[in-house]
N, C-alpha and C positions, 0 to 999 in steps of 0.2 A: 399289468404284467406284460412283458414282451419277451420274445425269444431273440437272443443276441444276433443271430444270423438270418432272421426272417425278413424276407423281402417286403412283405406287406406291413410288418411292424415298422420297418424303416420308412415306408411311404406314409403311414399314419403319423409317425413322429415328425415328418417333414424333412427327413434326412435324404430322401430320394424324391425327385420330381414326379408329379402326377397331375392329371387334369381333373380336379375335384368337381363333382356335380351336385353333391349333397353331403351335409354333415349334421350329425346330432351328437348328443352327449356320449352315446355308446357306439355309434356307427360312423363309418366314413365310406363314401361312394365315389368312385373315379372311373374314367373311361379306360377300357381295356386297350393295351398298346397293339394288340393284334386282333381287331374286331372280326367276329364271325357273322355280324349283321349290322345294318346301319346304326342301330342303337345297341351297344354292348358295353355295359357298365358292370363293375364289380362292387358289391356291397360287402364290407368286412367289419367285424367287430373291432373296436379300438383295443380291446385286450386280446391277448393271444389265446386262441383256442385252435388246437391242431387241425381238426376237421369235424364233420358232422358225426363221425363214429364215436367221438368221445364226449359229445354233448350230454349233459345231465339235466334233470328237472330244474336244477338251480340256474341253468342257462336259459330257461324259458323267456324271461324278460328281454334278453339280448336277441334271441331268435325273433321275438315279436317285433322288436325295433328294426331288425334287418328286413323283415317283410314290409313294415311300414315305410322304411326308406326306399325299398324297391318300388312300392306303389307310388311314392312321391316322385321318383325318377321317371317312371312310366307316365305319370300324370303330366309332368313338366314337358315330356316329349309328345304329348297328345295321344298316347296309346292306351290310357286307362279308360277306355270307352267300350261299350258293347259292339261297336262297329270295327274296332281295331283289335287290341289285345297285345299280349307280350308273354314271354316264356321266362320261367325262373328255374335255375339249375344249380344243385349242389353236386360236386364231384368228390368222390372218396377213393383214394388210392391210385396206383399207377395204371391199372386197367382202364380207368376213366380218363386218363391223361392228366390227372391232377399233378401239377408240377410245383406248386407252392403249398407247403404244409401250414397253412393258416386258413381257417374257415372262411369261405367266401361264397357269395351268392351271385351267380351270373344273371343279369337282366338283359334279355335279348328282345329285339323287336324292330319295327320300322319297315317291315316287308312281310309277306306271307312266309312263315317258317316251315320248312319241310325237312324230313329226314333227320340225320344225325349231324351234330356239329362237333368238329374236332377242337374242343376248347379245354383249356387247362384251368 
């Protein structure tokens, strides 16, 4: 299921360009076009889910796949180690600066992360 005017649905469908870094049956991960850290990847479900506020128990497998995709991205970047690390962020609504109404998980890392990131 996709939303007709959803930017991320168009990226997942291949209608808009992106720099893919990981794909699975249920998820798609690509580099953020405005990175807030050396590694900044967005992991999205292939099917449209508006945001984390509407996730239900039935979405559990998709969320698990998103977390496994995030770990694979971090591992490929050499960050999934006790000596390094990475940050995962879900944003919900305009106060969080969420600008695309499609569930997405930010994977950030590659340097010590401090403070707040202005990420959508």
